[in-house]
Backbone as CSV, one residue per row, in Angstrom:
resi,resn,N_x,N_y,N_z,CA_x,CA_y,CA_z,C_x,C_y,C_z
1,UNK,-89.338,36.992,-42.105,-89.362,37.611,-40.798,-89.132,36.577,-39.705
2,UNK,-89.781,35.444,-39.828,-89.618,34.402,-38.830,-88.172,33.911,-38.837
3,UNK,-87.556,33.814,-39.964,-86.168,33.373,-40.048,-85.243,34.345,-39.304
4,UNK,-85.493,35.621,-39.412,-84.665,36.615,-38.726,-84.773,36.441,-37.211
5,UNK,-85.968,36.236,-36.686,-86.193,36.042,-35.264,-85.500,34.748,-34.803
6,UNK,-85.595,33.704,-35.620,-84.948,32.446,-35.268,-83.427,32.598,-35.240
7,UNK,-82.868,33.292,-36.200,-81.424,33.516,-36.239,-80.994,34.348,-35.034
8,UNK,-81.780,35.345,-34.697,-81.451,36.179,-33.532,-81.537,35.361,-32.244
9,UNK,-82.498,34.483,-32.133,-82.624,33.633,-30.940,-81.439,32.669,-30.834
10,UNK,-81.029,32.075,-31.937,-79.877,31.178,-31.937,-78.622,31.963,-31.562
11,UNK,-78.454,33.149,-32.113,-77.298,33.987,-31.794,-77.318,34.371,-30.315
12,UNK,-78.491,34.729,-29.794,-78.614,35.090,-28.378,-78.297,33.886,-27.497
13,UNK,-78.743,32.709,-27.903,-78.455,31.492,-27.152,-76.957,31.221,-27.117
14,UNK,-76.290,31.415,-28.250,-74.845,31.209,-28.312,-74.125,32.220,-27.423
15,UNK,-74.546,33.478,-27.462,-73.927,34.518,-26.630,-74.126,34.197,-25.152
16,UNK,-75.340,33.779,-24.780,-75.614,33.442,-23.382,-74.789,32.230,-22.956
17,UNK,-74.646,31.236,-23.834,-73.849,30.054,-23.511,-72.383,30.440,-23.299
18,UNK,-71.849,31.299,-24.152,-70.460,31.749,-23.997,-70.301,32.538,-22.698
19,UNK,-71.255,33.417,-22.398,-71.195,34.206,-21.166,-71.285,33.290,-19.947
20,UNK,-72.158,32.283,-20.006,-72.305,31.345,-18.909,-71.001,30.567,-18.684
21,UNK,-70.359,30.143,-19.765,-69.080,29.434,-19.662,-68.023,30.339,-19.030
22,UNK,-67.980,31.605,-19.433,-67.003,32.550,-18.879,-67.250,32.765,-17.385
23,UNK,-68.526,32.894,-17.015,-68.848,33.090,-15.601,-68.464,31.843,-14.800
24,UNK,-68.755,30.673,-15.362,-68.403,29.422,-14.683,-66.888,29.312,-14.513
25,UNK,-66.142,29.649,-15.538,-64.685,29.598,-15.479,-64.154,30.575,-14.423
26,UNK,-64.670,31.804,-14.416,-64.255,32.807,-13.433,-64.616,32.364,-12.015
27,UNK,-65.774,31.768,-11.848,-66.208,31.296,-10.542,-65.267,30.201,-10.031
28,UNK,-64.881,29.303,-10.913,-63.929,28.254,-10.522,-62.593,28.843,-10.114
29,UNK,-62.147,29.837,-10.858,-60.884,30.505,-10.534,-60.973,31.183,-9.167
30,UNK,-62.064,31.873,-8.910,-62.253,32.544,-7.616,-62.333,31.507,-6.495
31,UNK,-63.018,30.398,-6.740,-63.132,29.350,-5.717,-61.754,28.768,-5.387
32,UNK,-60.909,28.579,-6.401,-59.545,28.083,-6.150,-58.739,29.105,-5.345
33,UNK,-58.909,30.373,-5.675,-58.215,31.421,-4.915,-58.673,31.426,-3.460
34,UNK,-59.965,31.284,-3.247,-60.503,31.270,-1.886,-59.955,30.071,-1.116
35,UNK,-59.914,28.915,-1.760,-59.380,27.724,-1.102,-57.902,27.928,-0.750
36,UNK,-57.146,28.531,-1.647,-55.732,28.815,-1.369,-55.572,29.784,-0.209
37,UNK,-56.413,30.825,-0.175,-56.343,31.788,0.924,-56.723,31.143,2.246
38,UNK,-57.734,30.265,2.221,-58.116,29.565,3.447,-56.966,28.690,3.942
39,UNK,-56.268,28.052,3.027,-55.122,27.227,3.395,-54.018,28.090,4.008
40,UNK,-53.754,29.255,3.405,-52.739,30.161,3.953,-53.137,30.649,5.342
41,UNK,-54.408,30.964,5.525,-54.891,31.416,6.835,-54.689,30.326,7.876
42,UNK,-55.019,29.095,7.513,-54.843,27.978,8.453,-53.371,27.797,8.809
43,UNK,-52.491,27.876,7.811,-51.060,27.744,8.074,-50.553,28.871,8.970
44,UNK,-51.002,30.086,8.700,-50.546,31.221,9.502,-51.088,31.148,10.923
45,UNK,-52.304,30.630,11.087,-52.831,30.449,12.447,-51.990,29.434,13.209
46,UNK,-51.590,28.367,12.532,-50.715,27.383,13.176,-49.385,28.020,13.559
47,UNK,-48.833,28.838,12.668,-47.579,29.535,12.968,-47.746,30.473,14.157
48,UNK,-48.890,31.148,14.238,-49.145,32.058,15.355,-49.185,31.284,16.668
49,UNK,-49.836,30.122,16.656,-49.890,29.300,17.866,-48.481,28.893,18.286
50,UNK,-47.672,28.476,17.320,-46.297,28.072,17.621,-45.488,29.255,18.140
51,UNK,-45.632,30.420,17.497,-44.888,31.605,17.928,-45.317,32.062,19.319
52,UNK,-46.607,31.958,19.618,-47.065,32.333,20.966,-46.486,31.390,22.008
53,UNK,-46.443,30.104,21.681,-45.855,29.145,22.614,-44.367,29.442,22.814
54,UNK,-43.668,29.749,21.716,-42.246,30.073,21.816,-42.034,31.352,22.613
55,UNK,-42.879,32.349,22.371,-42.795,33.615,23.109,-43.004,33.363,24.596
56,UNK,-43.977,32.539,24.904,-44.255,32.205,26.295,-43.051,31.507,26.929
57,UNK,-42.439,30.593,26.192,-41.260,29.889,26.692,-40.090,30.850,26.903
58,UNK,-39.863,31.743,25.934,-38.729,32.661,26.026,-38.904,33.712,27.112
59,UNK,-40.139,34.008,27.484,-40.395,35.053,28.477,-40.653,34.516,29.874
60,UNK,-40.261,33.292,30.126,-40.419,32.763,31.476,-39.506,33.542,32.419
61,UNK,-40.040,33.977,33.552,-39.242,34.794,34.472,-37.938,34.127,34.909
62,UNK,-37.965,32.836,35.136,-36.742,32.146,35.561,-35.669,32.201,34.491
63,UNK,-36.069,32.007,33.250,-35.118,32.067,32.130,-34.557,33.472,31.981
64,UNK,-35.431,34.470,32.070,-34.969,35.856,31.940,-34.023,36.228,33.085
65,UNK,-34.319,35.738,34.280,-33.446,36.014,35.425,-32.070,35.398,35.189
66,UNK,-32.042,34.161,34.713,-30.765,33.484,34.461,-29.969,34.219,33.391
67,UNK,-30.640,34.628,32.311,-29.952,35.363,31.251,-29.425,36.703,31.752
68,UNK,-30.203,37.378,32.575,-29.766,38.661,33.115,-28.531,38.475,33.988
69,UNK,-28.532,37.427,34.793,-27.378,37.173,35.652,-26.145,36.815,34.831
70,UNK,-26.332,36.068,33.746,-25.195,35.661,32.914,-24.639,36.797,32.067
71,UNK,-25.513,37.655,31.557,-25.084,38.620,30.541,-25.037,40.068,30.989
72,UNK,-25.632,40.394,32.098,-25.646,41.779,32.552,-24.876,41.896,33.859
73,UNK,-24.148,42.953,33.973,-23.384,43.182,35.203,-24.207,44.047,36.146
74,UNK,-25.338,43.517,36.587,-26.218,44.278,37.470,-25.853,44.012,38.920
75,UNK,-25.936,45.045,39.715,-25.669,44.947,41.142,-26.929,45.414,41.875
76,UNK,-27.117,44.965,43.106,-28.265,45.459,43.873,-28.153,46.970,44.099
77,UNK,-29.278,47.602,44.190,-29.312,49.051,44.388,-28.886,49.358,45.824
78,UNK,-27.963,50.301,45.974,-27.483,50.734,47.288,-28.257,51.979,47.704
79,UNK,-28.341,52.186,48.990,-29.082,53.345,49.504,-28.473,54.654,49.026
80,UNK,-27.149,54.693,48.872,-26.475,55.909,48.443,-26.754,56.270,46.986
81,UNK,-27.299,55.332,46.250,-27.610,55.608,44.839,-28.926,56.357,44.677
82,UNK,-29.754,56.380,45.692,-31.042,57.046,45.609,-30.854,58.555,45.681
83,UNK,-31.509,59.258,44.804,-31.423,60.712,44.758,-32.825,61.288,44.778
84,UNK,-32.910,62.549,45.104,-34.187,63.247,45.051,-34.180,64.163,43.836
85,UNK,-35.313,64.710,43.549,-35.415,65.619,42.417,-34.542,66.848,42.632
86,UNK,-34.371,67.259,43.866,-33.547,68.438,44.166,-32.075,68.185,43.839
87,UNK,-31.644,66.919,43.832,-30.256,66.591,43.530,-29.934,66.667,42.036
88,UNK,-30.959,66.722,41.194,-30.735,66.750,39.745,-30.378,68.177,39.339
89,UNK,-29.220,68.365,38.703,-28.820,69.728,38.326,-29.657,70.231,37.142
90,UNK,-29.822,71.535,37.120,-30.520,72.170,36.001,-29.562,72.250,34.820
91,UNK,-30.000,71.814,33.643,-29.169,71.880,32.443,-30.028,72.303,31.274
92,UNK,-29.451,73.075,30.360,-30.168,73.344,29.114,-30.335,72.026,28.347
93,UNK,-31.372,71.890,27.543,-31.643,70.625,26.853,-30.486,70.107,26.009
94,UNK,-29.764,70.958,25.293,-28.669,70.493,24.446,-27.546,69.896,25.293
95,UNK,-27.214,70.563,26.396,-26.166,70.051,27.274,-26.612,68.748,27.934
96,UNK,-27.872,68.674,28.301,-28.384,67.462,28.940,-28.302,66.281,27.981
97,UNK,-28.629,66.501,26.728,-28.563,65.426,25.739,-27.127,64.979,25.513
98,UNK,-26.210,65.939,25.396,-24.797,65.605,25.207,-24.278,64.821,26.409
99,UNK,-24.627,65.281,27.598,-24.194,64.601,28.810,-24.769,63.185,28.873
100,UNK,-26.024,63.025,28.517,-26.660,61.706,28.529,-25.973,60.753,27.560
101,UNK,-25.671,61.236,26.357,-24.996,60.404,25.361,-23.610,60.009,25.847
102,UNK,-22.860,60.950,26.402,-21.514,60.660,26.901,-21.552,59.630,28.025
103,UNK,-22.480,59.789,28.964,-22.583,58.823,30.062,-23.004,57.450,29.544
104,UNK,-23.905,57.407,28.572,-24.341,56.125,28.011,-23.188,55.421,27.316
105,UNK,-22.417,56.174,26.539,-21.278,55.575,25.843,-20.226,55.073,26.820
106,UNK,-19.967,55.836,27.861,-18.956,55.398,28.828,-19.433,54.164,29.581
107,UNK,-20.727,54.074,29.888,-21.216,52.868,30.582,-21.183,51.666,29.657
108,UNK,-21.434,51.870,28.369,-21.319,50.753,27.410,-19.879,50.282,27.302
109,UNK,-18.937,51.212,27.305,-17.528,50.847,27.238,-17.114,50.049,28.468
110,UNK,-17.628,50.419,29.627,-17.307,49.672,30.849,-17.881,48.276,30.790
111,UNK,-19.094,48.138,30.297,-19.721,46.807,30.194,-18.955,45.950,29.219
112,UNK,-18.580,46.514,28.072,-17.827,45.773,27.060,-16.459,45.352,27.595
113,UNK,-15.799,46.234,28.304,-14.475,45.878,28.837,-14.611,44.864,29.959
114,UNK,-15.724,44.864,30.675,-15.951,43.881,31.738,-16.214,42.486,31.205
115,UNK,-16.735,42.370,29.998,-17.028,41.070,29.382,-15.777,40.395,28.837
116,UNK,-14.767,41.178,28.546,-13.550,40.617,27.932,-12.700,39.959,28.920
């Protein structure tokens, strides 16, 4: 009887040792994953700082004004261009959409031909 208890204790000790080794191995693997994720987070934070600085540089009002002057054919608004709501004709939605698309395409064609 004592031999059976001793064999069971040795077997239990071996099982616990194997389980402990497996847990230790898994813990090391998780710790490496966490370290890798922390490294990725740090790199991405650095990228975010750089991108914010670049965004800030690209959105400077002076730069945007210069680009608008170089690339857009904008003219100052004239008084005759101002309209009231009463000046807008009534149109069914389908006709209004078709008219809007046609006017947009024609204005794009004028801009494209002006650049050439």
